[in-house]
C-alpha positions in Angstrom: 14.6 2.9 35.4 12.2 1.0 33.2 11.0 2.2 29.7 7.8 3.2 31.3 9.7 5.6 33.4 11.6 7.0 30.5 8.3 7.3 28.5 6.6 9.2 31.3 9.6 11.5 31.6 9.4 12.2 27.8 5.6 13.0 28.2 6.4 15.4 30.8 9.0 17.0 28.7 6.7 17.1 25.9 3.9 18.7 28.0 6.5 21.3 29.3 7.7 22.1 25.8 4.1 22.6 24.6 3.5 25.1 27.3 3.1 28.5 26.1 4.6 30.0 29.0 8.2 28.7 28.2 10.9 30.7 26.7 11.4 29.1 23.4 9.4 30.3 20.4 6.1 28.4 20.0 7.2 26.8 16.6 10.5 25.6 18.2 8.8 24.1 21.1 6.2 22.4 18.9 9.0 21.0 16.5 11.1 19.7 19.7 8.0 18.1 21.2 7.0 16.3 18.0 10.5 15.0 17.6 10.4 13.6 21.2 7.1 12.1 20.4 8.2 10.6 17.3 11.3 9.1 18.9 9.4 8.0 21.8 7.2 6.0 19.4 10.0 4.6 17.2 11.8 3.4 20.5 8.6 1.6 21.5 8.3 -0.1 18.0 12.0 -1.1 18.2 11.7 -2.5 21.6 8.4 -4.5 20.5 10.4 -5.9 17.4 13.4 -6.9 19.7 10.9 -8.6 22.0 9.3 -10.3 19.4 12.7 -11.5 18.1 13.8 -12.8 21.3 10.5 -14.7 21.7 10.7 -16.3 18.4 14.3 -17.3 19.2 13.0 -18.9 22.5 10.3 -20.9 20.7 12.8 -22.2 18.3 15.3 -23.2 20.8 12.6 -24.9 22.7 11.4 -27.1 19.8 14.9 -28.4 18.8 16.2 -31.3 20.7 19.9 -31.5 21.5 20.3 -34.2 18.7 18.7 -31.9 16.4 21.0 -29.0 17.4 24.0 -31.4 17.1 22.9 -32.4 13.7 22.7 -28.7 12.6 26.3 -28.1 13.7 27.4 -31.2 12.0 25.7 -30.2 8.7 27.8 -27.0 8.6 25.3 -24.7 10.2 27.5 -23.8 13.1 28.4 -20.3 11.8 24.7 -19.5 11.3 23.8 -20.6 14.8 26.7 -18.6 16.2 25.5 -15.5 14.3 22.0 -16.0 15.6 23.3 -16.3 19.2 25.3 -13.2 18.8 22.3 -11.2 17.4 20.1 -12.7 20.0 22.6 -11.5 22.7 22.5 -7.9 21.2 18.8 -7.9 21.4 18.8 -9.1 24.9 21.3 -6.4 25.9 19.1 -3.8 24.2 16.0 -4.9 25.8 17.9 -5.1 29.2 18.6 -1.5 29.0 14.8 -0.7 28.8 14.0 -3.0 31.7 12.2 -5.6 29.2 14.3 -8.7 29.3 18.1 -9.6 30.3 
C-alpha cells in the first residue's frame, strides 16, 4: 500500500467522521477528523523532508570521487561519514514504508 492509498483511506475516514449520521457526538467527530487531517499533513511534510534529505545525500555522493572519499576517511571524518550513512539508511527505511524509495 502506497502513501497515496493510506492518504485516501484517511480522507475517507475523515469524511465518515464528519458525516452527521454517525453515532459519536458531532464535536467528538470533528475533533477526530481534524486530528486525522493534521496528522496526514504532518506525515506528508515529514516524507517530503526525508525525500529531500535522501536526494541531497545522493547529490553529495555523486559529486565526490573515490579519492575524495578516501581523503575524507584518512583525515578523520570516517565517524561522520558512518553516522551520515546510518541516518541515510534510516531515512530510506522510513520512505520505503510509504512507498517512496527503498
